[in-house]
Rosetta silent file (secondary structure, phi, psi, omega in degrees, C-alpha in Angstrom):
SEQUENCE: DWGALREVVEAAEEDGPSRGASTIAMQTAKNVFLWPGRSYLRKALEIPLALWIDLVWGKRRVMEGYLNVAEWGEGVFGIEAAARRHF
SCORE:     score description
SCORE:     0.000 S_00000001
   1 L     0.000   92.347 -174.255 -103.532   76.991  -78.357 S_00000001
   2 H   -59.161  -39.358  177.603 -106.778   78.725  -77.097 S_00000001
   3 H   -56.831  -47.876  176.612 -105.967   81.938  -78.972 S_00000001
   4 H   -62.007  -43.581  178.603 -105.722   80.140  -82.340 S_00000001
   5 H   -62.071  -43.641  179.052 -108.936   78.251  -81.642 S_00000001
   6 H   -61.190  -41.968 -177.352 -110.783   81.493  -80.755 S_00000001
   7 H   -63.495  -42.792  176.616 -109.547   83.127  -83.952 S_00000001
   8 H   -61.902  -42.368  177.167 -110.811   80.180  -86.047 S_00000001
   9 H   -64.550  -43.066  176.157 -114.192   80.133  -84.371 S_00000001
  10 H   -64.245  -44.866  178.931 -114.562   83.899  -84.901 S_00000001
  11 H   -65.893  -35.907  175.960 -113.529   83.651  -88.511 S_00000001
  12 H   -65.700  -33.253  175.504 -115.959   80.805  -89.051 S_00000001
  13 H   -62.833  -37.195 -174.115 -118.787   82.924  -87.642 S_00000001
  14 H   -86.138  -45.555 -172.622 -118.024   85.648  -90.121 S_00000001
  15 H  -115.531   -4.707 -171.334 -116.983   83.776  -93.204 S_00000001
  16 L    90.680  163.972 -178.118 -117.762   80.093  -92.624 S_00000001
  17 L   -64.591  130.856 -178.528 -115.209   77.443  -91.784 S_00000001
  18 L  -123.765  -36.294 -177.815 -111.937   77.840  -93.712 S_00000001
  19 L  -152.989  159.051 -179.574 -109.276   75.974  -91.626 S_00000001
  20 L   -90.635  171.732  178.907 -108.895   73.972  -88.460 S_00000001
  21 L  -137.528   43.181 -174.503 -107.109   74.840  -85.274 S_00000001
  22 L   -86.405  134.035  171.679 -106.289   71.333  -84.023 S_00000001
  23 L   -79.775  171.723  171.521 -103.366   70.466  -81.777 S_00000001
  24 H   -57.979  -44.159  179.880 -101.676   67.048  -82.147 S_00000001
  25 H   -63.928  -33.659 -179.021 -103.738   65.829  -79.180 S_00000001
  26 H   -74.214  -38.237  176.027 -106.958   67.024  -80.807 S_00000001
  27 H   -65.954  -37.401  177.169 -106.024   65.295  -84.071 S_00000001
  28 H   -62.016  -48.606  178.696 -105.222   62.120  -82.143 S_00000001
  29 H   -57.203  -44.317 -179.799 -108.584   62.273  -80.319 S_00000001
  30 H   -64.526  -47.493 -176.080 -110.386   62.684  -83.688 S_00000001
  31 H   -65.117  -36.712 -175.846 -108.419   59.883  -85.382 S_00000001
  32 H   -88.636  -36.213 -171.376 -108.773   57.425  -82.552 S_00000001
  33 H  -113.546  -26.463 -171.721 -112.122   58.151  -80.986 S_00000001
  34 L  -120.892 -172.622 -175.081 -114.231   60.294  -83.385 S_00000001
  35 L  -101.775  158.803 -171.793 -115.173   60.596  -87.068 S_00000001
  36 L   -81.769   -7.599 -179.640 -113.300   62.547  -89.762 S_00000001
  37 L   -67.173  159.791  178.475 -116.125   64.900  -90.780 S_00000001
  38 L   -99.672  126.449 -178.981 -116.112   68.605  -89.863 S_00000001
  39 L  -165.105  153.663  174.889 -118.789   69.703  -87.497 S_00000001
  40 H   -63.780  -35.956  178.519 -119.170   71.744  -84.251 S_00000001
  41 H   -59.755  -49.255 -179.338 -120.362   68.640  -82.472 S_00000001
  42 H   -60.127  -43.106 -178.303 -117.192   66.690  -83.316 S_00000001
  43 H   -62.078  -43.222  176.297 -115.107   69.710  -82.281 S_00000001
  44 H   -61.021  -34.086  176.688 -117.075   69.936  -78.986 S_00000001
  45 H   -83.854  -31.403  179.974 -116.287   66.328  -78.204 S_00000001
  46 H   -66.585  -36.985 -177.420 -112.731   66.555  -79.438 S_00000001
  47 H   -61.901  -53.162  178.850 -111.621   69.355  -77.092 S_00000001
  48 H   -64.598  -40.367  173.307 -112.348   67.597  -73.806 S_00000001
  49 H   -54.726  -39.782  179.916 -110.978   64.291  -75.225 S_00000001
  50 H   -64.376  -46.153 -178.548 -107.783   66.103  -76.208 S_00000001
  51 H   -62.947  -39.476  177.631 -107.415   67.553  -72.778 S_00000001
  52 H   -63.681  -52.214  177.410 -107.932   64.144  -71.207 S_00000001
  53 H   -53.975  -43.470  179.739 -105.380   62.538  -73.588 S_00000001
  54 H   -57.816  -43.253 -174.846 -102.819   65.227  -72.794 S_00000001
  55 H   -71.081  -38.389 -170.077 -103.350   64.607  -69.120 S_00000001
  56 H   -90.720  -41.474 -172.731 -103.455   60.863  -69.057 S_00000001
  57 H   -87.650  -43.211 -178.513 -101.136   59.861  -71.933 S_00000001
  58 H    90.172  168.567 -172.648  -98.454   62.655  -71.836 S_00000001
  59 H   -65.208  -40.129 -179.502  -96.652   64.131  -74.878 S_00000001
  60 H   -58.959  -52.651 -176.805  -94.595   61.008  -75.824 S_00000001
  61 H   -66.799  -38.190  176.190  -97.621   58.755  -75.928 S_00000001
  62 H   -59.592  -47.685 -179.993  -99.739   61.364  -77.707 S_00000001
  63 H   -63.026  -42.061 -179.865  -97.052   61.532  -80.497 S_00000001
  64 H   -62.681  -46.077  175.418  -96.795   57.747  -80.692 S_00000001
  65 H   -59.270  -46.970  179.772 -100.616   57.467  -80.984 S_00000001
  66 H   -55.313  -56.875 -178.420 -100.756   60.206  -83.570 S_00000001
  67 H   -59.830  -24.716 -174.471  -97.992   58.762  -85.760 S_00000001
  68 H   -93.156   -6.714 -179.425  -99.568   55.319  -85.633 S_00000001
  69 H  -120.567  -14.182 -179.075 -103.084   56.426  -86.630 S_00000001
  70 L   -63.346  148.960  177.670 -102.418   59.402  -89.057 S_00000001
  71 E   -91.451  115.210 -170.372 -103.155   58.923  -92.761 S_00000001
  72 E  -104.209   11.834  176.560  -99.824   59.412  -94.552 S_00000001
  73 E   169.472  176.975 -178.181 -101.197   58.934  -98.125 S_00000001
  74 L   -55.775  105.557  172.599 -104.225   57.495  -99.861 S_00000001
  75 L    76.836   11.973 -178.856 -105.173   54.541  -97.703 S_00000001
  76 E  -109.187  113.828 -176.037 -101.741   54.439  -95.799 S_00000001
  77 E  -116.335  121.581  175.761 -102.326   54.595  -92.052 S_00000001
  78 L    99.041  155.199 -168.841  -99.525   54.758  -89.475 S_00000001
  79 H   -76.694  -32.559  177.806  -95.877   55.747  -89.782 S_00000001
  80 H   -68.179  -39.310  176.666  -94.584   52.171  -90.337 S_00000001
  81 H   -67.363  -35.742  170.130  -96.841   51.598  -93.229 S_00000001
  82 H   -63.763  -42.300  177.189  -95.815   54.974  -94.658 S_00000001
  83 H   -63.662  -41.027  176.138  -92.163   54.161  -94.340 S_00000001
  84 H   -64.290  -37.948  179.173  -92.625   50.831  -96.085 S_00000001
  85 H   -71.711  -43.346 -171.354  -94.576   52.399  -98.843 S_00000001
  86 H   -90.608  -21.341 -179.741  -92.580   55.509  -99.525 S_00000001
  87 L  -120.496    0.000    0.000  -89.087   54.194  -98.787 S_00000001
């Protein structure tokens, strides 16, 4: 959502960073290919990676990748590990 991203960048310029504007593809790009810290450099790399991921992987694979690399609790990575731990 380019509008949401633009709002966050404008707000960050005025008040400093307060929240992200990441799509699932952007979060997947960060979790799979980049580092977790917040920086303009990481965001600049994340956007083209997310566009590439959307184009090449498609929505179903993006969700699969996201669910399998997201942190679901302290040190719990991936949906299967989360299901085993919490249920």
